N, C-alpha and C positions, 0 to 999 in steps of 0.2 A: 284346655285353652284353644281358643278359636284362633284360627291362623289369620296372617295379613292376606287383605284382599290384593292383587298382583296390580290393580290400577287405581290405587287410591287416589281420591280426589277430594278436596278440602270443601268445606261449607263456604259460604258468604262471609266476608267479614262484616262484624256486627257495628253498628252506627256508634257514633262518641257522643256521651251526653255528659252534662256536670255530674260527679257523684253526690247524691243526694244526701248518705248519710254513711257513716263507717261500715265499711264491711266486717261483718263478724267474723273472729277467727284471729284480730290481732293487727289492723292497720295502723294503731295507734302504736303499737310497737316499733314500726318502722323508723318513727321519730326520734324514738328513746337513743340515749347514748349506748353505745356497744358497751357490754358487761366484760369484765376481765376475761382475758383467753382462756379458754378452756383446754386441758389436757387431752390428748388423744387416749380414749381407752384400748386396753391391749385386745387385739383382735381374738375373737372366738368363734368356733366351729360353726354354733347356732347362737344369734343373739335373741334373748327374750323380747326385745324391742321397749320393753316396760320402762317407764320412766324411773330413774334410778331415787327420785325424791318424791314425798307425797305430794308437794305442791307443784303442780305441774309448771308455773311460772318458773319455778326455781332449776327446773331440769332444761329449759329451753337454752338454744345456743347462743352464743354472741353472733353479732352482726358478720356474716361472711366476710372473708379478706378480700374477695372481690366483687365490688358493688355492680348492680346492672349498668351494662352501657347505657350512656345517654340517649335520648329520643324516644319515641313510641315503643313501645313493649307489646311484641307479637309473639303469639304461641300457636301452633297447630297441633290437634290431637286427633287419633285414631283408636277408637276403642275398641278392642279384640274381641269382647264378649257381645257387644251389640251392634259393633260392623259401622258405629256411627262416626262422622268427621265434624270436627269443629274448627274452625279458624276465627281468632280474635286479636283485637288490639285491646288489651286490659289495661294499658295505662298510655294517657296521651296528654299533652299540654300541664305536664307536672301532678297530675291526678290520676286516681283509679277510674275505670269506666264502670259505671254500675251496671248498666245493661250486660257487658261483657261478663263481669263477675258472674252475675246470675245465670248466665248461659254457660260457664264453666262448672258452676254448682250443679247445674241439671246434668250437663255432660259426664261428670266424675261422679254421679251418685252412686247409690248402692243399685246395681241392676237387677239383683235378686229379690231385695224387699221393696223397691222403688223409692227408697225414701233419700230425701234430698239433704245434704248439710253443707253450710258454707266451708269453702275450700280457703285455707290461711294463704293470705296475699303473699306471705314471706316463701311460702312453698313455690308459688307461681314465679315469683322472681329469682329463685334458684334454678328453677327449669329455664326462665329465659337466659340467665347467665350461662347455664350449661351449653345451652345451645348456641350462643355467640363465642363461646370458647373454643368448642369443636368444630363450629364452622357448619354445623348440619342444616342441611334444606329438607329435611324429612320431617314429617308431623311424629310427635311422641307417640309410640304404641303403648297404648295403657292396658296393663294386666290386671292392676287394682288400685282403687283410689279410696273413696269414702267407703266405711263398711258399718252396716249396723251393729248393735251389740250381738243380735240374734245370728248374722251372717258371719261375726267374728268367732263365735262359739260353735257354728257348725264347721268352719275351716280348720278352727284348732283341733277338733275331733277327727276330721279326716285327716289332717297333717299328724296326728298320735297314730292313727290306726296305719297308716302309711309306712312311717318312718320309726315308729316305735317312742318316738317323743316328738312333742309338738313344735313346730318352726313357726306357730302362729302366738303371738303374745296375747295374755288375757287382757292386759291393758293397752293393746295396740294403739298407736298414734294415727292409724288409720280411722279409728273411730271417732277422731276429733278433727279429720280434716286435715291434718298435718302430715300425711306420708303419702307416698304412691310409689307404684310397681311398676318400671316402664323402661323401654329400650329406644334406642334411634338405629334404623336399620342402614344409615350410611355412618356409623361410628362404629368401631368394635366394642365389645362389651367391656373389655378390659380398659380400653381408652375412656369410656365414659365413665367407668368407675374411678379411675385414676383422676379424671377433671373434677368429679364431684367430691373427692377426697381433699384436693387441693384447696377447695374452697372454703372448708372447714366451718360449714354453715349448718351441722347437723350430723345425724347419722347416715351411713352409708353400707347397706347390705348388698353383697355380690352372689348371685345365684346361678353359675356357669350352666348346669344342668337344665334349668328351668327356661335361661334366656333372658334374665332380666335383672336389673338393678332396684334395688328400693333406697329412696332418699327421703328424709324426715327432716323435721327442723327442731328435733329434740337435741341432746346433749352430743357432744361430739365424739363419735364412736364408729369403729368398723368392725364387721364380721363376716364371714362366708356360709352360705346355706347350700340347698342343692337345686 
C-alpha cells in the first residue's frame, strides 16, 4: 500500500450545478422511508462481506440513525495508490451536485483496471456524517473503493495465499460502489470504527494491522480482520 504524502494538499473545489439526473447507485433510496431497524450481526474474525440475501436491496441497511448535518456536504480524499487528491462539495442547495459526483466516481475508480463505476451517494453521506461526528479536518485516506470483478478476484487470491483463507468477499460490495476502505489521520482507528458503528448505517470492518476500516451500506454488522 502506498504511504501518505506528508504535505498532502487538496485539489480545487468543483463547481456547483443543478443535478441533471439521478446518480446511479441509489439516489432514490435516500427519499424512501427507513426500513425496520436491523439487528447487529455478531462480530466475526473475518467477515465474508457477501450480502446475506440474494436480492441486493433486501440486504441494504436502514437509514443511518444520525442523518447528515444540514448545509453543503463537503468531502476531501487522498488516494493512497494514485497519490491523487480530490475536494468536492457533492451536495448543495438541497440537491446532489452532478459534476462533483462524476469527479468522485473517477477518483474512487479501480486504479488497476481504470474502470469507473458510480459510487453510491448513501456511502458518501455516511462518510460526510462520520467526518462531522469525529471533527476531522483531514482528507479520507483511501485504501480501496470501487473494484472491478477482475481486481476483486485477484485480491481474493492474494489474500488466500497470504492468510490461508481469503478476507476478500467473492460478492464484495466494493464491486457495486457501495463500500470503501479508509482512515482519517487525525482520528484514531478505534475512534473512527466506533463512530461508524454508532451510525448503524451498514457494515463496519476493523483492520488494525493494515490501518484502515471498511464501511459499506450493506446490512448492519461488524467484524475484525488483519
